[in-house]
C-alpha positions as CSV (number, residue, x, y, z in Angstrom):
1,M,24.1,38.4,117.2
2,L,21.7,41.2,116.4
3,I,24.6,43.7,116.4
4,K,26.6,41.5,114.0
5,K,23.6,41.3,111.6
6,S,23.0,45.0,111.8
7,L,26.6,45.8,111.2
8,L,26.7,43.4,108.2
9,I,23.6,45.1,106.7
10,V,25.1,48.6,107.2
11,C,28.4,47.5,105.6
12,C,26.6,45.9,102.6
13,I,24.6,49.0,102.1
14,Y,27.7,51.2,102.2
15,L,29.6,49.0,99.7
16,L,26.6,49.0,97.3
17,A,26.3,52.8,97.6
18,S,30.0,53.3,96.9
19,C,29.9,51.1,93.8
20,T,26.7,52.6,92.4
21,P,27.3,53.5,88.8
22,V,27.4,57.2,88.1
23,E,24.9,58.6,85.6
24,H,27.2,61.2,84.0
25,A,30.0,63.8,84.4
26,C,29.3,67.3,83.2
27,F,29.9,71.0,83.9
28,N,28.6,74.4,82.9
29,Y,30.5,77.6,82.8
30,Y,29.7,81.3,83.0
31,P,29.9,83.9,81.6
32,E,29.4,82.4,78.2
33,A,31.5,85.0,76.3
34,P,34.4,85.8,78.7
35,D,37.3,88.1,77.9
36,T,40.8,88.3,79.5
37,S,39.6,90.6,82.3
38,T,36.9,88.1,83.4
39,I,37.0,85.2,85.8
40,V,35.3,82.2,84.3
41,Y,33.4,80.0,86.7
42,F,33.1,76.2,86.0
43,D,30.3,74.5,87.9
44,P,30.3,70.7,88.1
45,S,27.1,70.4,90.2
46,C,25.4,68.5,87.4
47,T,27.9,65.6,88.0
48,D,26.5,62.8,90.1
49,L,28.2,61.1,93.0
50,A,31.8,62.4,92.4
51,F,34.3,63.0,95.1
52,T,37.3,64.3,93.2
53,Y,37.0,67.0,90.5
54,K,40.2,67.5,88.5
55,W,40.3,70.5,86.2
56,S,42.6,71.2,83.3
57,F,42.0,74.6,81.7
58,G,44.0,74.1,78.5
59,D,46.1,77.2,78.9
60,G,49.3,75.7,80.4
61,T,48.5,76.6,84.0
62,P,48.7,73.7,86.6
63,D,45.6,71.5,87.0
64,S,43.3,72.1,89.9
65,T,41.8,69.4,92.1
66,I,38.8,69.8,94.4
67,L,37.9,67.0,96.8
68,G,34.5,66.2,98.2
69,Q,32.1,68.9,96.9
70,A,30.8,69.9,93.5
71,I,31.6,73.6,93.9
72,P,32.3,76.1,91.2
73,I,35.9,76.9,90.4
74,G,37.1,80.2,89.0
75,H,39.8,80.6,86.4
76,K,41.1,83.7,84.5
77,F,42.6,83.2,81.0
78,S,45.3,85.7,80.3
79,V,45.4,85.5,76.5
80,P,42.5,85.5,74.1
81,G,41.9,82.2,72.3
82,T,39.9,79.0,72.3
83,Y,40.7,76.7,75.2
84,T,39.6,73.1,75.9
85,V,38.6,72.8,79.5
86,V,38.6,69.3,80.9
87,L,36.9,67.8,84.0
88,N,37.9,64.4,85.2
89,A,35.5,63.3,87.9
90,V,36.2,60.3,90.2
91,R,34.0,58.6,92.7
92,K,35.1,58.2,96.3
93,D,36.2,54.6,95.6
94,G,38.7,55.9,93.0
95,V,36.8,54.8,89.9
96,S,36.6,57.3,87.0
97,F,33.2,57.5,85.5
98,R,31.9,58.8,82.3
99,K,29.0,58.9,79.9
100,G,30.6,57.9,76.6
101,K,34.1,59.0,77.6
102,T,36.4,59.2,80.7
103,E,36.7,63.0,80.6
104,V,34.2,65.7,79.9
105,S,35.4,68.8,78.0
106,E,34.1,72.0,76.7
107,K,35.6,74.6,74.3
108,V,35.8,78.1,75.9
109,V,36.4,81.1,73.6
110,V,38.1,83.9,75.4
111,H,38.0,87.4,73.7
């Protein structure tokens, strides 16, 4: 009986943790003034409790998806311009989260 109660408690804690609302999705990028010879790194480590990080760079290249870790991703823009980079972060239970909007985006000006 003790094992069943312990298992039930562990399961309930896991379910509550997986349904915990996320504070916000965000990212930073560097360098701040890239050119076409520079790899731009996008760092989502300020995003809480995400499992899937889907990136769209706004330049027509295929989207990139990283599972499990908030690690920086590098991208090189081949043509100067202003690009809207979008991060869609999803919790492990598949729920998209946001702070005011589903996706977080930043304008990146490439020289």
